[in-house]
KEKE-3310 file (N, C-alpha, C; in steps of 0.2 Angstrom, whole numbers, plus 5000, padded with zeros to 4 digits):
npx = (4610:4618:4619:4606:4604:4613:4607:4595:4601:4607:4596:4589:4599:4598:4585:4585:4595:4587:4577:4583:4588:4576:4571:4580:4579:4566:4562:4568:4560:4547:4549:4551:4538:4530:4533:4526:4513:4499:4499:4490:4487:4500:4500:4490:4480:4474:4490:4492:4497:4500:4488:4484:4481:4492:4504:4515:4516:4523:4537:4538:4535:4546:4556:4553:4553:4566:4584:4588:4599:4610:4612:4615:4627:4635:4636:4643:4655:4660:4660:4668:4680:4684:4687:4697:4708:4709:4714:4726:4733:4732:4737:4752:4753:4748:4756:4768:4765:4762:4773:4785:4785:4785:4788:4778:4767:4755:4749:4747:4738:4727:4725:4721:4709:4702:4698:4686:4677:4674:4661:4654:4647:4654:4666:4661:4659:4672:4677:4668:4670:4683:4682:4673:4682:4692:4684:4678:4665:4650:4656:4662:4676:4678:4670:4675:4688:4684:4677:4686:4695:4687:4685:4697:4704:4697:4700:4714:4715:4708:4716:4728:4726:4723:4736:4744:4741:4748:4763:4778:4790:4789:4791:4803:4811:4809:4816:4829:4831:4833:4823:4816:4809:4798:4794:4792:4780:4771:4771:4771:4765:4753:4746:4744:4736:4724:4710:4707:4710:4700:4688:4689:4689:4676:4668:4671:4666:4653:4651:4654:4644:4633:4634:4628:4628:4639:4637:4625:4627:4638:4635:4625:4618:4625:4635:4628:4624:4616:4611:4607:4598:4587:4584:4578:4565:4559:4550:4544:4530:4528:4531:4532:4528:4526:4532:4545:4549:4550:4560:4570:4571:4576:4588:4595:4595:4606:4617:4613:4612:4625:4631:4625:4630:4643:4645:4651:4664:4666:4663:4673:4684:4682:4684:4697:4712:4707:4706:4718)
npy = (5987:5988:5974:5971:5978:5971:5959:5961:5965:5954:5946:5952:5951:5937:5936:5942:5934:5922:5926:5930:5917:5910:5916:5913:5899:5897:5897:5884:5876:5878:5873:5860:5857:5859:5849:5839:5841:5842:5846:5856:5861:5866:5878:5885:5899:5909:5903:5886:5880:5870:5863:5853:5839:5827:5820:5807:5806:5814:5812:5798:5800:5807:5798:5788:5795:5800:5796:5796:5792:5791:5804:5809:5802:5807:5820:5818:5813:5823:5835:5830:5826:5838:5845:5838:5839:5853:5855:5849:5857:5869:5869:5868:5881:5890:5888:5892:5906:5910:5907:5909:5922:5934:5950:5952:5944:5948:5955:5945:5937:5946:5947:5933:5933:5942:5936:5929:5938:5939:5938:5922:5919:5926:5919:5907:5903:5901:5891:5881:5878:5874:5862:5855:5852:5844:5834:5834:5837:5834:5826:5818:5821:5833:5842:5842:5848:5861:5866:5864:5874:5886:5887:5887:5900:5904:5893:5894:5907:5904:5894:5901:5911:5903:5897:5908:5910:5901:5900:5905:5902:5889:5881:5885:5880:5866:5865:5868:5857:5848:5844:5840:5848:5841:5834:5844:5850:5839:5833:5843:5856:5853:5844:5854:5863:5856:5859:5871:5866:5856:5864:5872:5862:5857:5868:5870:5858:5861:5872:5867:5857:5864:5871:5877:5884:5880:5867:5865:5870:5863:5849:5835:5823:5811:5815:5823:5832:5834:5847:5849:5839:5845:5856:5849:5849:5860:5865:5869:5869:5874:5877:5863:5864:5856:5844:5849:5854:5842:5836:5846:5845:5832:5834:5844:5838:5828:5837:5846:5837:5833:5845:5848:5837:5840:5853:5858:5855:5863:5876:5877:5877:5889:5899:5897:5901:5914:5917:5920)
npz = (5410:5398:5396:5393:5381:5373:5373:5366:5354:5349:5348:5338:5327:5326:5322:5309:5303:5302:5294:5282:5279:5277:5266:5256:5256:5253:5238:5235:5243:5238:5225:5228:5233:5222:5214:5218:5214:5202:5185:5183:5196:5198:5191:5196:5200:5213:5219:5226:5242:5253:5254:5243:5232:5234:5223:5215:5202:5194:5196:5192:5178:5174:5177:5168:5155:5154:5156:5171:5180:5171:5167:5180:5183:5174:5178:5191:5186:5178:5187:5198:5191:5185:5196:5203:5193:5192:5205:5205:5196:5202:5215:5215:5208:5217:5228:5223:5221:5234:5242:5235:5229:5215:5208:5200:5204:5210:5200:5191:5198:5198:5185:5182:5189:5183:5171:5174:5173:5160:5148:5145:5133:5124:5120:5115:5102:5096:5105:5103:5090:5090:5099:5090:5080:5086:5090:5103:5107:5116:5125:5140:5144:5137:5143:5156:5153:5150:5161:5171:5167:5167:5181:5187:5190:5202:5211:5212:5218:5230:5236:5236:5246:5257:5258:5261:5274:5281:5291:5284:5290:5295:5284:5280:5291:5289:5277:5281:5289:5279:5271:5255:5241:5237:5248:5257:5252:5251:5264:5273:5270:5263:5273:5283:5276:5274:5278:5270:5257:5256:5258:5246:5236:5238:5235:5222:5216:5218:5210:5197:5196:5195:5184:5169:5156:5148:5148:5142:5129:5124:5124:5120:5121:5125:5135:5143:5158:5174:5173:5160:5159:5167:5159:5148:5150:5146:5132:5115:5117:5129:5146:5157:5172:5184:5181:5178:5190:5197:5190:5193:5207:5209:5203:5211:5223:5226:5227:5237:5248:5249:5253:5265:5273:5273:5278:5290:5287:5276:5281:5291:5282:5275:5284:5288:5295:5299:5312:5323)
capx = (4608:4622:4617:4599:4605:4617:4603:4591:4605:4608:4589:4588:4603:4595:4579:4587:4598:4582:4573:4587:4588:4570:4570:4585:4576:4559:4562:4569:4554:4542:4550:4549:4531:4527:4535:4521:4507:4498:4501:4484:4488:4506:4499:4484:4480:4480:4493:4490:4504:4500:4482:4483:4482:4499:4505:4521:4516:4529:4543:4537:4535:4553:4560:4551:4555:4574:4588:4591:4606:4615:4614:4618:4634:4639:4637:4648:4662:4662:4662:4674:4685:4687:4690:4704:4713:4710:4718:4733:4736:4732:4741:4758:4753:4746:4762:4773:4764:4762:4780:4790:4782:4788:4785:4772:4762:4748:4746:4745:4732:4722:4723:4717:4702:4698:4695:4680:4672:4672:4655:4655:4645:4659:4671:4657:4660:4679:4678:4664:4673:4689:4679:4671:4688:4695:4679:4676:4658:4646:4660:4664:4682:4678:4667:4680:4693:4681:4675:4693:4698:4683:4685:4704:4705:4694:4704:4720:4714:4707:4722:4733:4724:4725:4743:4747:4740:4753:4769:4783:4795:4789:4794:4810:4814:4809:4822:4835:4832:4835:4817:4816:4803:4792:4793:4789:4774:4767:4771:4770:4761:4746:4742:4742:4730:4718:4703:4706:4709:4693:4683:4690:4686:4668:4665:4672:4661:4646:4651:4654:4638:4628:4636:4623:4629:4643:4634:4619:4630:4643:4633:4618:4615:4629:4638:4623:4624:4609:4608:4604:4592:4582:4582:4574:4558:4557:4548:4540:4524:4528:4535:4528:4530:4526:4538:4551:4550:4552:4567:4575:4572:4581:4595:4598:4595:4612:4622:4611:4614:4632:4633:4622:4634:4650:4644:4656:4671:4666:4664:4680:4689:4681:4686:4704:4716:4703:4707:4725)
capy = (5991:5986:5967:5971:5980:5966:5953:5964:5965:5947:5943:5956:5948:5931:5936:5944:5928:5917:5929:5929:5910:5908:5919:5909:5892:5897:5894:5877:5873:5879:5869:5853:5856:5859:5843:5834:5844:5841:5852:5861:5864:5870:5885:5888:5906:5909:5897:5882:5879:5863:5860:5850:5832:5826:5814:5806:5805:5818:5808:5792:5802:5809:5792:5785:5799:5802:5791:5801:5790:5792:5811:5809:5799:5812:5826:5816:5812:5830:5839:5828:5826:5845:5848:5835:5842:5859:5855:5847:5863:5875:5868:5871:5888:5894:5887:5897:5913:5912:5906:5911:5927:5939:5957:5951:5939:5951:5956:5938:5935:5950:5945:5927:5934:5946:5931:5927:5944:5938:5934:5915:5919:5929:5914:5901:5901:5898:5885:5876:5876:5870:5856:5851:5849:5839:5829:5834:5839:5829:5821:5820:5824:5840:5847:5842:5853:5868:5867:5865:5881:5892:5888:5887:5906:5903:5888:5897:5912:5902:5891:5906:5914:5898:5896:5914:5910:5896:5904:5903:5899:5882:5878:5886:5875:5860:5865:5867:5850:5843:5842:5841:5852:5836:5832:5850:5851:5833:5831:5849:5861:5850:5842:5860:5866:5852:5863:5875:5862:5853:5869:5873:5856:5856:5874:5869:5853:5864:5876:5863:5853:5869:5875:5876:5887:5876:5860:5865:5871:5858:5842:5834:5817:5806:5817:5828:5831:5835:5853:5847:5835:5850:5860:5846:5850:5866:5863:5874:5869:5878:5874:5859:5866:5851:5839:5853:5855:5836:5836:5850:5842:5826:5836:5847:5834:5826:5842:5848:5832:5833:5851:5847:5833:5843:5860:5859:5856:5869:5882:5877:5879:5896:5903:5895:5907:5920:5918:5918)
capz = (5404:5392:5394:5389:5374:5370:5372:5360:5347:5348:5346:5331:5323:5325:5318:5303:5300:5300:5289:5276:5277:5275:5259:5252:5256:5250:5231:5235:5246:5233:5219:5231:5234:5216:5211:5220:5211:5195:5181:5184:5202:5198:5188:5199:5203:5217:5220:5232:5245:5256:5253:5237:5231:5233:5218:5213:5195:5190:5197:5188:5172:5173:5176:5161:5150:5154:5160:5177:5182:5166:5169:5187:5183:5170:5183:5195:5183:5176:5193:5202:5187:5184:5203:5204:5188:5194:5211:5203:5193:5206:5221:5213:5206:5223:5232:5221:5222:5241:5246:5231:5225:5211:5208:5195:5207:5211:5193:5188:5201:5196:5178:5182:5192:5177:5166:5176:5171:5153:5146:5142:5126:5120:5118:5114:5095:5095:5109:5100:5083:5092:5101:5085:5076:5091:5092:5110:5108:5119:5128:5147:5144:5134:5148:5161:5152:5150:5168:5174:5165:5170:5188:5189:5194:5209:5215:5213:5222:5237:5239:5238:5252:5263:5259:5264:5281:5284:5292:5280:5294:5296:5278:5280:5296:5286:5272:5285:5291:5274:5267:5248:5239:5237:5255:5260:5249:5253:5271:5278:5267:5262:5279:5286:5273:5273:5278:5265:5251:5257:5256:5239:5232:5239:5232:5215:5214:5218:5204:5191:5196:5194:5177:5164:5150:5144:5147:5137:5122:5122:5125:5117:5124:5129:5141:5146:5165:5176:5171:5153:5161:5169:5153:5143:5152:5143:5126:5112:5119:5135:5152:5162:5179:5189:5179:5178:5197:5199:5188:5197:5214:5208:5201:5216:5229:5228:5230:5244:5253:5250:5256:5272:5277:5273:5280:5295:5284:5272:5285:5294:5277:5273:5290:5289:5296:5300:5319:5325)
cpx = (4611:4620:4611:4600:4609:4612:4598:4594:4606:4601:4587:4592:4601:4589:4580:4590:4592:4578:4577:4587:4582:4569:4574:4582:4569:4558:4563:4563:4548:4543:4549:4542:4527:4528:4530:4514:4505:4499:4496:4485:4495:4505:4493:4485:4473:4483:4491:4497:4504:4494:4481:4483:4489:4500:4513:4522:4522:4535:4543:4538:4542:4557:4559:4554:4563:4577:4592:4598:4611:4617:4617:4625:4638:4641:4643:4655:4664:4664:4668:4680:4688:4690:4696:4709:4714:4715:4725:4736:4737:4736:4748:4759:4752:4752:4767:4772:4764:4769:4786:4788:4787:4785:4779:4766:4755:4745:4744:4738:4726:4720:4719:4710:4698:4695:4688:4675:4670:4666:4656:4653:4650:4665:4667:4659:4667:4680:4674:4667:4680:4687:4677:4677:4691:4690:4678:4669:4654:4651:4662:4671:4682:4675:4672:4685:4690:4680:4681:4696:4694:4683:4692:4706:4703:4698:4710:4720:4713:4713:4728:4732:4725:4732:4747:4746:4745:4760:4775:4789:4795:4792:4801:4814:4814:4815:4828:4836:4833:4829:4818:4809:4797:4790:4789:4782:4769:4766:4770:4765:4754:4743:4740:4736:4724:4711:4702:4706:4702:4688:4683:4687:4679:4665:4666:4667:4654:4646:4650:4647:4632:4629:4631:4625:4633:4640:4629:4622:4635:4641:4626:4615:4619:4632:4634:4623:4616:4606:4604:4597:4586:4580:4578:4567:4555:4556:4545:4533:4523:4532:4530:4531:4531:4532:4545:4553:4553:4559:4572:4576:4577:4588:4599:4599:4602:4617:4620:4613:4621:4634:4630:4627:4641:4650:4650:4663:4671:4667:4671:4685:4688:4684:4693:4708:4713:4705:4714:4725)
cpy = (5988:5978:5967:5973:5975:5960:5955:5963:5958:5944:5946:5952:5941:5931:5938:5938:5923:5920:5928:5922:5907:5910:5915:5902:5892:5894:5886:5873:5873:5874:5861:5852:5855:5853:5838:5836:5841:5847:5858:5865:5868:5877:5888:5895:5907:5903:5893:5880:5872:5859:5858:5842:5830:5819:5813:5804:5808:5814:5802:5794:5804:5803:5789:5788:5800:5797:5795:5798:5791:5800:5812:5807:5804:5818:5824:5816:5819:5835:5837:5828:5833:5847:5845:5838:5849:5860:5854:5852:5868:5875:5871:5878:5892:5894:5892:5904:5915:5912:5909:5917:5932:5946:5957:5947:5942:5953:5950:5936:5939:5948:5938:5928:5938:5942:5929:5932:5943:5935:5927:5915:5922:5925:5908:5899:5898:5892:5880:5874:5872:5863:5852:5848:5844:5834:5828:5836:5833:5824:5823:5824:5832:5845:5847:5848:5860:5870:5868:5872:5887:5893:5888:5894:5906:5899:5891:5902:5909:5898:5896:5909:5909:5897:5902:5914:5905:5900:5901:5900:5892:5878:5879:5881:5868:5860:5864:5860:5845:5841:5844:5845:5847:5835:5838:5851:5845:5832:5837:5854:5858:5848:5849:5864:5862:5855:5867:5872:5859:5858:5871:5868:5856:5862:5873:5863:5856:5868:5872:5859:5858:5873:5873:5879:5883:5869:5860:5866:5866:5851:5842:5828:5813:5808:5823:5827:5833:5842:5853:5843:5840:5853:5856:5846:5856:5865:5869:5874:5872:5874:5869:5860:5861:5846:5843:5853:5848:5834:5840:5848:5836:5828:5840:5843:5831:5831:5845:5843:5832:5839:5851:5843:5836:5850:5862:5860:5862:5876:5883:5879:5886:5901:5901:5901:5913:5922:5916:5915)
cpz = (5397:5390:5391:5382:5370:5368:5366:5354:5345:5345:5339:5326:5321:5320:5310:5299:5298:5295:5282:5274:5275:5268:5254:5251:5253:5243:5231:5238:5241:5227:5222:5231:5227:5212:5212:5218:5204:5191:5182:5191:5202:5195:5190:5201:5206:5218:5227:5235:5248:5254:5246:5237:5229:5228:5217:5206:5191:5190:5192:5181:5170:5172:5170:5155:5149:5158:5166:5179:5178:5167:5175:5187:5179:5174:5188:5192:5181:5182:5197:5198:5186:5190:5204:5199:5190:5200:5210:5200:5198:5213:5220:5212:5213:5228:5230:5222:5229:5244:5241:5226:5221:5211:5204:5198:5207:5205:5190:5191:5199:5189:5178:5184:5186:5172:5168:5174:5163:5152:5143:5134:5121:5117:5116:5107:5094:5099:5105:5094:5085:5095:5095:5081:5080:5093:5099:5112:5111:5122:5136:5147:5142:5139:5154:5160:5152:5157:5172:5173:5168:5177:5191:5193:5201:5213:5217:5218:5229:5240:5240:5244:5258:5264:5262:5272:5285:5285:5288:5284:5295:5290:5278:5285:5293:5281:5276:5288:5285:5270:5260:5247:5239:5244:5258:5258:5252:5260:5276:5276:5266:5268:5283:5283:5271:5273:5272:5258:5251:5255:5249:5235:5232:5235:5224:5212:5213:5211:5198:5191:5194:5187:5172:5157:5145:5143:5142:5130:5120:5122:5121:5120:5128:5135:5144:5153:5167:5174:5164:5154:5163:5163:5148:5144:5150:5135:5122:5114:5126:5141:5156:5169:5184:5188:5179:5185:5200:5197:5192:5204:5214:5206:5207:5222:5231:5231:5236:5249:5255:5254:5263:5276:5278:5275:5285:5292:5279:5276:5288:5289:5275:5278:5292:5289:5298:5308:5321:5332)
residu = (UNK:UNK:UNK:UNK:UNK:UNK:UNK:UNK:UNK:UNK:UNK:UNK:UNK:UNK:UNK:UNK:UNK:UNK:UNK:UNK:UNK:UNK:UNK:UNK:UNK:UNK:UNK:UNK:UNK:UNK:UNK:UNK:UNK:UNK:UNK:UNK:UNK:UNK:UNK:UNK:UNK:UNK:UNK:UNK:UNK:UNK:UNK:UNK:UNK:UNK:UNK:UNK:UNK:UNK:UNK:UNK:UNK:UNK:UNK:UNK:UNK:UNK:UNK:UNK:UNK:UNK:UNK:UNK:UNK:UNK:UNK:UNK:UNK:UNK:UNK:UNK:UNK:UNK:UNK:UNK:UNK:UNK:UNK:UNK:UNK:UNK:UNK:UNK:UNK:UNK:UNK:UNK:UNK:UNK:UNK:UNK:UNK:UNK:UNK:UNK:UNK:UNK:UNK:UNK:UNK:UNK:UNK:UNK:UNK:UNK:UNK:UNK:UNK:UNK:UNK:UNK:UNK:UNK:UNK:UNK:UNK:UNK:UNK:UNK:UNK:UNK:UNK:UNK:UNK:UNK:UNK:UNK:UNK:UNK:UNK:UNK:UNK:UNK:UNK:UNK:UNK:UNK:UNK:UNK:UNK:UNK:UNK:UNK:UNK:UNK:UNK:UNK:UNK:UNK:UNK:UNK:UNK:UNK:UNK:UNK:UNK:UNK:UNK:UNK:UNK:UNK:UNK:UNK:UNK:UNK:UNK:UNK:UNK:UNK:UNK:UNK:UNK:UNK:UNK:UNK:UNK:UNK:UNK:UNK:UNK:UNK:UNK:UNK:UNK:UNK:UNK:UNK:UNK:UNK:UNK:UNK:UNK:UNK:UNK:UNK:UNK:UNK:UNK:UNK:UNK:UNK:UNK:UNK:UNK:UNK:UNK:UNK:UNK:UNK:UNK:UNK:UNK:UNK:UNK:UNK:UNK:UNK:UNK:UNK:UNK:UNK:UNK:UNK:UNK:UNK:UNK:UNK:UNK:UNK:UNK:UNK:UNK:UNK:UNK:UNK:UNK:UNK:UNK:UNK:UNK:UNK:UNK:UNK:UNK:UNK:UNK:UNK:UNK:UNK:UNK:UNK:UNK:UNK:UNK:UNK:UNK:UNK:UNK:UNK:UNK:UNK:UNK:UNK:UNK:UNK:UNK:UNK:UNK:UNK:UNK:UNK)
# end
């Protein structure tokens, strides 16, 4: 009896998981299918799903109208650059909070997290003016600075959580054997926290890749990433849904592929320390 109940519960959980997964995946599938429709088919009522004349004209038009690879390269440089700088800052900070905590550590962590609750539009004007005076508008370096700062609280929090799962006795033993602080961090702490660091890096790359507010407001042409590439297909004449879908598919495809191939590492890192 108990086994039958367990089997039914497992089947129910599986059905719920597949349903939620399908709901999450459906907008991506619809965008992909719409990218192969004509503009008339894209706005047809009732909508057409599979039974339409497939065409690659939208992808050709997008390639002719915009330099996709320039936007792609900007996205790579900005997301990877902000992630590496963020890790360089966050690893020492998280180490200090995890292994040399003070009575204010928790308050500092909560304050850092609270900055994520600030509406970006609230600080847009001062940041825009600062960037204008420093000539950082429409530059890769300017966006790297902004994305590093806005994602830094998440990086520090994640690394702090992972470092707390590492027994402090291991580091104490290393100190007793004469290990310097540099050796302790480089040869003991970081190798043990590789899954957590990898998942933090992957998550930050995804967040930076998908960032739209700052990229649209601080760039124009030279440093515009793929989020600006997508937005360029919204015009005063209206939305070109088929071409917009083609641009969106081209923008999200690289990060989806990266996520697919790194999913095991990402899950391993997110569950790092969950089971003793």
